[in-house]
C-alpha positions, 0 to 999 in steps of 0.5 A, spaced: 787 222 220 781 225 217 777 218 218 776 216 226 783 213 228 782 206 231 789 203 234 792 197 236 797 196 240 801 190 240 807 189 246 810 183 243 813 177 248 815 170 248 810 169 254 805 173 253 802 178 248 799 185 251 794 188 247 789 195 247 784 197 243 783 205 242 777 208 238 780 215 238 782 217 245 779 213 249 781 205 251 776 200 249 778 194 251 786 191 254 787 184 254 793 179 256 794 172 250 799 167 254 803 163 248 803 156 252 810 152 251 817 153 247 819 157 241 816 153 235 814 155 228 807 153 231 807 158 237 809 164 232 804 162 227 800 162 234 801 169 235 800 171 229 793 169 228 791 172 235 794 179 231 790 177 225 783 175 228 784 182 232 785 186 226 779 183 223 774 183 230 777 191 231 778 193 225 784 198 226 787 202 222 793 204 225 797 198 229 802 201 234 807 196 237 814 196 243 821 197 239 825 191 242 830 194 245 836 190 242 840 186 246 834 186 250 830 181 245 831 175 242 832 173 235 825 169 234 821 175 237 824 180 232 822 175 227 815 175 230 815 183 230 816 183 223 812 179 222 806 183 224 808 188 221 807 185 215 800 182 217 799 189 219 801 193 212 797 187 207 792 190 211 793 196 210 794 199 216 799 205 218 805 201 222 808 205 228 813 203 233 815 207 240 821 204 244 820 204 251 823 211 252 818 214 247 812 211 252 816 214 258 817 220 256 810 220 254 807 219 261 813 221 265 818 228 266 823 226 269 821 221 274 826 214 276 822 209 271 821 202 271 815 197 269 811 197 276 811 206 276 809 206 269 803 201 270 801 205 276 801 211 271 797 208 266 791 205 271 791 213 274 790 215 268 785 209 265 782 208 271 778 202 269 785 198 269 785 199 277 783 192 278 788 189 274 794 193 277 791 192 284 791 185 283 799 185 279 801 189 285 801 182 289 803 178 284 811 176 284 811 174 277 807 180 274 802 178 268 799 183 266 805 188 265 805 187 258 798 188 258 799 195 262 805 197 256 800 196 251 795 201 253 802 206 254 803 204 247 797 205 245 795 212 249 803 215 246 800 213 238 793 216 239 796 222 242 802 224 237 797 222 232 791 226 234 795 232 234 
């Protein structure tokens, strides 16, 4: 790419949005946004507004979003992803999607993989995430897992586009 790569990575969920922002290959920001309540039109709009705000704030030229597993995602989540993609394209962003398998292939060779192992690998590559990983290890209900997956998405996209 001729201009500097600025990647907004989004890992969508029905309760949380994992978010990561990369400038070039550097991780600049990461967070989890909570989507409270039962699924509704308002909740979908809130998720869309969060992504819209982040696009305005960081001015990315690329959005990468996790490719949902067909049998493990709800109709509403599929609609949300479609709306985020349309919003991003309208704002002039190139949109990429990677499956969890593609992310795993980027971070691992032949090792058996799970979400906690992915979070550990992400934290080992981006040491500023170690405090969140240490907290996450002690939680029964993982909160930051979506954020770690968003960072992994952004790292995978950054690597593939930087080649």
